[in-house]
C-alpha positions as CSV (number, residue, x, y, z in Angstrom):
1,X,164.0,98.2,103.6
2,X,164.4,101.8,104.8
3,X,162.0,104.2,103.2
4,X,164.3,107.2,103.5
5,X,168.0,107.3,102.6
6,X,168.4,110.8,104.0
7,X,168.8,111.2,107.7
8,X,165.6,112.6,109.3
9,X,165.1,114.3,112.6
10,X,162.7,116.8,114.1
11,X,165.2,119.3,115.0
12,X,167.2,120.4,112.0
13,X,167.2,124.2,111.6
14,X,166.9,125.4,108.0
15,X,170.1,126.3,106.1
16,X,169.1,130.0,106.3
17,X,168.5,129.8,110.0
18,X,171.9,128.1,110.6
19,X,173.6,130.7,108.5
20,X,172.0,133.5,110.6
21,X,173.1,132.0,114.0
22,X,176.7,131.3,112.9
23,X,177.3,135.0,113.0
24,X,176.5,135.0,116.7
25,X,179.2,132.5,117.7
26,X,181.7,135.3,118.4
27,X,179.8,136.0,121.6
28,X,179.0,132.4,122.5
29,X,181.8,131.8,125.0
30,X,181.6,133.2,128.4
31,X,184.3,135.9,128.9
32,X,185.4,134.5,132.3
33,X,185.8,130.9,131.1
34,X,188.5,129.9,128.6
35,X,188.0,127.0,126.2
36,X,188.9,123.7,127.9
37,X,189.2,125.2,131.3
38,X,188.2,122.9,134.1
39,X,184.9,123.9,135.9
40,X,182.3,122.5,138.2
41,X,178.5,123.0,138.0
42,X,178.1,122.0,141.7
43,X,176.2,124.7,143.5
44,X,175.6,126.8,140.4
45,X,172.4,127.7,138.6
46,X,172.2,126.3,135.1
47,X,169.7,127.8,132.8
48,X,168.2,125.3,130.3
49,X,165.9,126.1,127.4
50,X,163.2,123.8,126.1
51,X,160.4,124.5,123.6
52,X,157.4,123.8,125.8
53,X,155.3,122.8,122.8
54,X,156.4,119.3,121.8
55,X,154.6,116.7,123.9
56,X,155.5,114.3,125.3
57,X,159.1,115.6,125.1
58,X,158.2,119.0,126.5
59,X,155.0,120.9,127.0
60,X,153.5,123.8,129.0
61,X,151.0,123.0,131.7
62,X,147.8,125.0,132.3
63,X,149.5,126.8,135.2
64,X,152.4,127.8,132.9
65,X,154.9,125.3,134.3
66,X,157.0,123.2,132.0
67,X,156.8,119.4,131.9
68,X,157.7,116.3,129.8
69,X,160.6,114.0,129.2
70,X,163.1,116.7,128.4
71,X,162.2,118.6,131.6
72,X,162.6,115.5,133.7
73,X,166.0,114.8,132.0
74,X,167.1,118.3,132.7
75,X,166.2,118.1,136.4
76,X,167.9,114.6,136.7
77,X,171.2,115.7,135.2
78,X,171.2,118.9,137.3
79,X,170.6,116.8,140.4
80,X,173.4,114.5,139.4
81,X,175.7,117.5,138.9
82,X,174.4,119.0,142.3
83,X,173.5,122.1,140.4
84,X,170.3,124.2,140.5
85,X,168.2,123.8,137.3
86,X,166.3,126.8,135.9
87,X,164.2,125.7,132.9
88,X,162.8,128.3,130.5
89,X,160.6,128.1,127.4
90,X,161.9,129.3,124.0
91,X,160.2,129.2,120.6
92,X,161.8,126.5,118.4
93,X,163.0,128.8,115.6
94,X,165.0,131.0,118.1
95,X,166.3,128.3,120.4
96,X,169.9,128.0,119.0
97,X,170.2,131.8,118.5
98,X,169.2,132.3,122.1
99,X,171.9,129.8,123.3
100,X,174.5,131.6,121.2
101,X,173.4,135.0,122.6
102,X,173.9,133.6,126.2
103,X,170.2,133.7,127.1
104,X,170.7,130.3,128.7
105,X,173.5,127.7,129.1
106,X,172.0,124.6,127.4
107,X,169.2,123.3,125.3
108,X,167.3,120.1,126.2
109,X,164.4,120.1,123.7
110,X,164.2,116.9,121.7
111,X,167.0,118.2,119.6
112,X,168.6,115.8,117.2
113,X,172.3,115.7,116.8
114,X,173.1,116.7,113.2
115,X,176.3,117.7,111.3
116,X,174.7,121.0,110.5
117,X,174.0,121.9,114.1
118,X,177.3,120.4,115.3
119,X,179.0,123.1,113.2
120,X,177.4,125.7,115.4
121,X,177.0,124.1,118.8
122,X,178.5,121.3,120.8
123,X,176.4,118.3,121.8
124,X,176.5,116.1,124.8
125,X,176.4,112.3,124.6
126,X,172.9,111.2,123.4
127,X,170.2,110.8,126.0
128,X,167.5,109.3,123.7
129,X,167.2,107.7,120.3
130,X,164.1,108.3,118.1
131,X,162.4,106.8,115.1
132,X,160.0,108.3,112.5
133,X,156.6,107.3,111.3
134,X,153.8,108.2,108.9
135,X,150.6,109.1,110.7
136,X,147.3,108.9,108.8
137,X,143.7,107.6,108.8
138,X,143.1,103.9,109.2
139,X,140.8,103.8,106.1
140,X,143.6,102.9,103.7
141,X,143.5,106.2,101.9
142,X,147.3,106.7,102.4
143,X,150.2,104.4,101.7
144,X,153.9,105.4,102.0
145,X,154.6,103.1,99.1
146,X,152.5,105.2,96.7
147,X,152.5,108.9,97.7
148,X,150.6,110.7,94.9
149,X,148.1,113.6,94.9
150,X,148.5,114.0,98.7
151,X,148.6,116.9,101.1
152,X,151.5,116.1,103.6
153,X,152.3,117.7,106.9
154,X,155.1,118.0,109.4
155,X,156.8,120.7,111.6
156,X,158.8,123.4,109.9
157,X,162.5,124.0,110.5
158,X,163.0,120.2,110.8
159,X,164.7,117.7,108.6
160,X,161.3,115.9,108.3
161,X,159.8,119.1,106.8
162,X,162.9,119.7,104.6
163,X,162.7,116.1,103.4
164,X,159.0,116.5,102.4
165,X,159.8,119.7,100.6
166,X,162.7,118.2,98.7
167,X,161.0,114.9,97.8
168,X,157.3,115.5,97.6
169,X,156.3,119.1,97.3
170,X,155.0,119.8,93.7
171,X,155.9,116.3,92.6
172,X,153.3,113.6,91.6
173,X,150.5,116.0,92.5
174,X,151.7,116.3,96.2
175,X,151.6,119.4,98.3
176,X,153.6,119.9,101.6
177,X,152.2,121.9,104.5
178,X,154.6,122.8,107.4
179,X,153.5,124.0,110.8
180,X,155.1,125.7,113.8
181,X,154.3,122.7,116.0
182,X,153.2,119.1,115.5
183,X,150.0,119.9,117.4
184,X,148.9,122.1,114.6
185,X,149.9,119.5,112.0
186,X,147.7,117.0,113.8
187,X,144.8,119.4,113.9
188,X,145.0,119.7,110.1
189,X,145.2,116.0,109.8
190,X,142.0,115.6,111.8
191,X,140.3,118.4,109.8
192,X,141.2,116.7,106.5
193,X,143.5,119.5,105.3
194,X,146.4,117.0,105.1
195,X,146.3,113.3,104.3
196,X,149.3,112.3,106.4
197,X,151.8,113.7,108.9
198,X,155.5,112.6,109.1
199,X,156.3,112.6,112.8
200,X,158.5,111.1,115.5
201,X,157.2,107.7,116.8
202,X,157.0,109.0,120.4
203,X,155.0,112.1,119.4
204,X,152.6,110.0,117.3
205,X,152.2,107.5,120.1
206,X,151.3,110.3,122.5
207,X,148.6,111.6,120.1
208,X,147.1,108.3,118.9
209,X,145.2,107.1,122.1
210,X,142.8,110.1,121.9
211,X,142.4,109.8,118.1
212,X,141.5,106.1,117.4
213,X,140.6,106.7,113.8
214,X,144.2,107.2,113.0
215,X,147.3,105.0,113.1
216,X,150.9,104.6,112.2
217,X,150.9,103.6,108.5
218,X,153.8,101.5,107.2
219,X,156.9,100.4,109.0
220,X,158.6,102.4,111.7
221,X,161.7,104.1,110.3
222,X,164.9,103.6,112.3
223,X,167.0,106.5,111.0
224,X,169.8,106.7,113.5
225,X,168.3,109.8,115.1
226,X,169.8,110.6,118.5
227,X,168.9,113.5,120.8
228,X,171.5,115.4,122.7
229,X,172.0,118.5,124.9
230,X,173.2,121.5,122.9
231,X,175.8,123.8,124.4
232,X,177.9,126.7,123.1
233,X,181.2,125.6,121.4
234,X,184.0,124.7,123.8
235,X,181.8,125.1,126.9
236,X,183.4,123.0,129.8
237,X,179.9,122.1,130.9
238,X,179.7,119.6,128.1
239,X,182.0,117.2,130.1
240,X,179.8,117.5,133.1
241,X,176.6,116.9,131.1
242,X,178.3,113.8,129.6
243,X,179.1,112.4,133.0
244,X,175.7,113.1,134.3
245,X,174.0,111.4,131.4
246,X,176.2,108.3,131.8
247,X,175.4,108.3,135.5
248,X,171.6,108.5,135.2
249,X,171.7,105.8,132.4
250,X,173.9,103.5,134.6
251,X,171.8,103.9,137.8
252,X,168.5,103.4,135.9
253,X,167.1,106.9,136.4
254,X,167.0,107.6,132.6
255,X,165.0,104.4,132.0
256,X,162.5,105.4,134.8
257,X,162.1,108.8,133.1
258,X,161.5,107.2,129.7
259,X,158.9,104.8,131.2
260,X,157.1,107.6,133.0
261,X,156.8,109.7,129.9
262,X,156.5,107.2,127.1
263,X,155.1,104.1,128.7
264,X,156.5,100.6,128.1
């Protein structure tokens, strides 16, 4: 039985943040491209934003370069479109406002497709499907079936964080702590400042090998969470991204990228 009835995803901006970016949509469309007008990305430079702080989806290497699943997907779709890919880092809270302000052309950053976001941006076809898990110590001190008097963590400005606030914060003795990145949530889990972290399965799986005292507690939560490429409303590039995603899925390239970043 599913533990959560409400859809969860890492990447849901708060209601206030969405309200703030809606006011920017008037400048979201390029002045030299009309809605629905045919275009081609071939030979062009496409600027793509990612967070750079959400391994293994995206991260910043020691030399300042960006890596991870999202970066590999970005490069693959650009190659498929015969376009040059320029990938830039953008803090999560400002990533949709930056798109609407024309700082870049698309977002590939582990962003879940949600109705709230779809009211502000357009999404490509999904390029990955995610699941959610509780991450805690193996000692039996946490059970998702009896969450009382616990300190819980997740990333802020996400539906996971919003779910924790709505359903646990201040209830049954629970307290919710939200962080700017999952990395910081995991640090507080190890220090004992939180008892469990609600996270994506892939993010948890990336963290667990170096932290053997912790595990996924309870069943994996399949919550119909799909990641897509975000673009400005009515941008003709959406059709090209859709075709490119379908192509790299059909030719096996997407599966290769998943295996390289997430393992079998």
